[in-house]
C-alpha positions in Angstrom: -19.9 58.3 -26.8 -18.8 55.5 -29.0 -14.8 55.0 -28.5 -13.1 53.1 -31.8 -9.8 51.8 -31.8 -7.7 53.3 -34.6 -6.9 49.6 -36.0 -10.3 48.4 -35.5 -11.8 46.9 -38.8 -15.0 49.0 -38.0 -13.3 52.4 -37.9 -13.6 53.4 -41.6 -17.5 53.2 -40.9 -18.0 54.1 -37.4 -15.4 57.1 -37.4 -17.7 58.8 -40.1 -21.0 58.1 -38.1 -22.4 55.6 -40.4 -23.8 52.0 -39.3 -22.0 48.9 -40.3 -24.2 46.2 -41.7 -23.7 42.6 -40.8 -25.2 39.7 -42.8 -28.0 37.2 -41.7 -28.1 33.8 -40.9 -25.9 31.6 -42.5 -26.9 28.1 -41.5 -30.5 28.7 -41.4 -30.4 30.2 -45.0 -28.4 27.3 -46.2 -31.3 25.0 -44.9 -33.9 27.4 -46.4 -32.1 26.6 -49.5 -32.4 22.8 -49.1 -29.0 21.9 -47.6 -30.3 20.1 -44.7 -29.2 16.8 -42.6 -25.5 18.4 -42.4 -24.8 16.6 -39.1 -22.5 18.0 -36.1 -20.8 20.3 -38.5 -23.8 22.3 -39.7 -23.0 25.0 -42.4 -19.2 24.3 -42.1 -19.9 20.6 -43.5 -20.7 22.2 -47.0 -17.0 24.0 -47.0 -15.8 20.6 -48.4 -18.9 19.1 -50.0 -20.5 21.9 -51.9 -18.4 25.2 -51.3 -20.8 27.1 -53.9 -23.5 27.0 -51.9 -22.0 29.0 -49.2 -20.4 31.4 -51.8 -23.9 31.8 -53.1 -25.2 33.0 -49.7 -22.2 35.1 -48.9 -22.6 36.9 -52.4 -26.6 37.3 -52.0 -25.9 39.1 -48.6 -23.1 41.4 -50.1 -25.4 42.1 -53.0 -28.2 42.9 -50.5 -25.9 45.4 -48.5 -24.1 43.7 -46.1 -20.7 45.1 -45.1 -19.4 42.2 -43.0 -20.2 38.5 -43.9 -19.1 35.8 -41.5 -17.3 32.6 -42.4 -18.8 29.2 -41.7 -16.7 28.4 -38.9 -19.3 28.8 -36.0 -19.9 24.9 -35.5 -16.5 23.8 -36.6 -14.3 23.9 -33.3 -11.3 21.8 -33.4 -12.5 18.6 -31.1 -15.7 18.6 -33.3 -13.5 18.3 -36.6 -11.8 15.7 -35.3 -14.9 13.9 -34.0 -16.0 13.4 -37.6 -12.8 12.0 -38.6 -10.6 15.0 -39.8 -7.0 14.8 -38.7 -5.3 17.9 -37.5 -4.1 19.1 -40.6 -7.4 18.3 -42.6 -9.5 20.1 -39.8 -6.8 23.3 -39.9 -7.6 23.4 -43.8 -11.2 23.4 -43.4 -11.0 26.4 -41.3 -8.9 28.3 -43.3 -10.7 27.5 -46.4 -14.1 28.6 -45.0 -12.6 32.0 -44.4 -10.9 31.9 -47.9 -14.6 31.3 -49.4 -16.0 34.4 -47.7 -12.9 36.4 -48.5 -13.2 35.3 -52.2 -16.8 36.5 -52.6 -16.0 39.8 -50.5 -13.1 40.6 -53.0 -15.3 40.0 -56.1 -17.9 42.0 -54.9 -15.1 44.8 -54.1 -14.0 44.6 -57.9 -17.6 45.0 -59.0 -17.9 48.2 -56.7 -14.6 49.7 -56.3 -16.2 52.9 -55.2 -17.5 51.5 -52.0 -15.4 50.5 -48.7 -14.1 46.9 -48.9 -16.4 44.7 -46.9 -15.0 42.8 -43.8 -14.8 39.2 -43.4 -15.5 37.7 -40.0 -14.3 34.5 -38.7 -16.7 32.7 -36.3 -16.4 31.2 -33.2 -19.3 29.8 -31.4 -19.7 28.3 -27.7 -19.0 25.0 -26.4 -22.7 24.4 -26.1 -23.1 24.4 -30.1 -20.8 21.5 -30.2 -23.4 19.3 -27.9 -26.0 19.5 -30.4 -28.8 20.0 -27.8 -29.3 23.6 -27.6 -26.8 24.1 -24.8 -25.5 27.5 -26.7 -29.1 29.1 -25.6 -29.1 27.6 -22.1 -25.3 27.8 -20.9 -26.3 24.8 -19.2 -22.8 23.1 -19.1 -20.0 23.4 -16.6 -16.2 23.3 -17.5 -13.1 24.3 -15.9 -11.1 27.6 -17.1 -8.5 24.8 -18.6 -11.3 23.0 -20.3 -12.7 26.0 -22.0 -9.2 26.9 -23.1 -8.7 23.7 -24.4 -11.9 23.6 -26.3 -11.4 27.0 -27.9 -7.2 27.5 -28.3 -6.6 25.4 -31.5 -9.5 26.9 -33.6 -8.6 30.4 -32.2 -5.1 29.8 -33.4 -5.8 28.7 -36.8 -8.6 31.5 -37.4 -6.2 34.5 -36.3 -3.6 33.2 -39.1 -6.5 33.2 -41.6 -7.5 36.1 -43.9 -10.1 37.1 -41.6 -10.2 40.7 -40.6 -12.1 40.3 -37.4 -13.0 37.1 -35.0 -16.7 36.9 -34.2 -17.0 35.6 -30.4 -20.7 34.9 -30.9 -23.5 33.3 -29.2 -21.6 33.2 -25.8 -24.2 32.2 -22.9 -21.9 32.0 -20.0 -19.4 34.1 -18.2 -16.9 31.5 -17.4 -16.8 30.7 -21.1 -16.5 34.5 -22.4 -13.9 35.0 -19.8 -11.9 32.1 -21.4 -12.4 33.7 -24.7 -11.4 37.2 -23.6 -8.3 35.8 -22.4 -7.3 34.3 -25.5 -8.1 37.7 -27.2 -6.1 39.9 -24.5 -3.0 37.3 -25.1 -3.4 38.1 -28.9 -3.0 41.8 -29.1 -2.4 41.9 -33.0 -5.9 40.6 -33.5 -9.3 42.2 -33.3 -12.6 40.4 -32.3 -16.2 41.3 -31.0 -18.3 39.4 -28.5 -21.9 38.9 -28.5 -23.8 36.9 -25.8 -27.2 35.4 -25.5 -29.3 36.4 -22.7 -32.4 35.5 -20.6 -33.5 39.2 -20.2 -32.2 42.7 -20.7 -29.9 42.8 -17.8 -28.3 39.3 -17.8 -26.4 36.5 -19.8 -28.2 33.4 -20.5 -26.4 31.9 -17.3 -27.7 34.9 -14.9 -24.6 36.9 -14.7 -25.3 40.5 -15.1 -24.0 42.4 -18.1 -22.6 45.0 -16.1 -20.2 42.6 -14.2 -19.2 41.2 -17.7 -18.6 44.9 -19.3 -16.3 45.7 -16.1 -13.7 43.1 -17.9 -14.5 43.4 -21.5 -14.4 47.3 -21.4 -10.6 46.8 -20.4 -9.6 44.8 -23.3 -8.4 47.3 -26.0 -8.4 44.7 -29.0 -12.2 44.0 -28.1 -13.7 46.4 -31.2 -17.4 45.8 -30.4 -19.7 44.2 -27.6 -23.2 43.1 -27.9 -25.9 40.3 -28.5 -27.0 37.7 -31.0 -29.4 35.0 -31.6 -31.8 36.8 -29.1 -35.5 37.4 -29.7 -36.0 40.6 -31.9 -38.5 42.0 -29.2 -35.5 42.1 -26.4 -33.0 44.0 -28.9 -34.4 47.4 -28.2 -34.3 47.1 -24.7 -30.7 45.3 -24.5 -29.5 48.1 -26.8 -30.5 50.8 -24.2 -29.1 49.0 -21.2 -25.8 48.1 -22.9 -25.2 51.5 -24.1 -25.1 52.6 -20.5 -22.5 49.9 -19.7 -19.8 50.5 -22.5 -18.2 53.1 -24.7 -17.4 50.3 -27.4 -19.6 49.9 -30.5 -22.6 48.1 -29.7 -23.4 44.9 -32.1 -27.1 43.8 -32.3 -28.0 41.0 -34.5 -31.3 39.3 -33.3 -33.1 36.1 -34.7 -36.2 36.5 -37.0 -38.5 34.9 -34.5 -39.1 35.7 -30.7 -39.9 32.1 -29.7 -37.8 29.0 -30.6 -38.8 25.1 -29.9 -35.4 23.4 -28.8 -36.9 20.1 -29.4 -37.8 20.6 -32.8 -35.3 23.2 -33.7 -38.1 25.4 -35.3 -39.1 28.7 -34.7 -42.8 29.2 -33.5 -43.3 32.7 -35.0 -41.6 35.0 -37.9 -40.5 38.2 -38.0 -40.8 39.5 -41.7 -38.3 41.7 -43.2 -39.9 45.1 -43.2 -40.9 44.6 -39.5 -37.3 43.4 -38.7 -36.1 46.7 -40.6 -38.3 48.9 -38.6 -37.2 47.4 -35.4 -33.5 47.7 -36.4 -34.0 51.5 -37.1 -35.0 51.9 -33.5 -31.9 49.8 -32.6 -29.8 52.0 -34.4 -31.5 55.3 -33.0 -30.8 53.8 -29.2 -27.2 53.4 -30.1 -26.3 50.3 -32.1 -23.7 51.2 -34.7 -23.2 47.5 -36.0 -26.6 45.5 -37.0 -27.6 42.5 -38.5 -29.5 39.2 -38.4 -28.9 36.0 -36.7 -31.1 32.6 -37.2 -33.8 32.8 -40.1 -32.8 36.1 -41.1 -32.4 36.4 -44.9 -30.8 38.5 -47.4 -34.3 40.2 -48.0 -33.9 41.1 -44.2 -30.6 42.6 -44.5 -31.8 44.6 -47.9 -34.8 45.8 -45.9 -32.6 47.0 -42.8 -30.1 48.9 -45.3 -33.1 50.7 -46.8 -34.5 51.7 -43.4 -31.2 52.6 -41.6 -29.9 54.5 -44.8 -33.4 56.0 -45.5 
């Protein structure tokens, strides 16, 4: 049985047995619309240079049926922001501005549709591997001490916890040592809610080889962890992952795979594509298997989310 904390941002949906629908890919959708060569900051770079492009993607996902949109902060760790020349105050402002862009579009959507539940804004925290720009988020092949992980994540964590975000998304996490550092930050901030989603090597292990059952023993004990699951994984693995994780936790399951089963790390391009209708049919099975929060990651589009909404509600 799913356990939902009373102050969870997901409670209005999940307590009534509904599924909560996330948005799809942000960075890849911006690239699909012609915004390429963004450098180390990826989609976060547009917060300052072309905020309207980000707002349009947020708006399109909301119109497609998403009830949670994620701010453009995945790549924007404080050390990365400073490495491209931003001073401390400028870096903090960029993070807050990214969340504010999403919150503004959410509020405009809710003004147009007051009869619907007010959508959620998530602030994204990606893994250390994303800052390496070498695919490290898909391998977990980096080794930092607990203090180094804490130092890398703590400043961004503090800024986003002080932002307009309704929930923090700890996402695309490939390794247990990094997950543990993030969960410690969450446990030390009881006023904030977060979800954590992992990349994996198969249906039973994180990318670094840690068994999910070992991770969930710790995660299940953190009351302000409002959901656990996987993202940025092959859609062919999603059903098996949902089934496995449903036996390991009573927390809501969050599942948002890529729209491709194979990815070339050298070219940074997918080798196949899951079309919206096929993705939506698969999402219906994830829902039946126990996932209550669903969406898409890389290469998914507003069309994927609209198809998912139709399949799940229909």
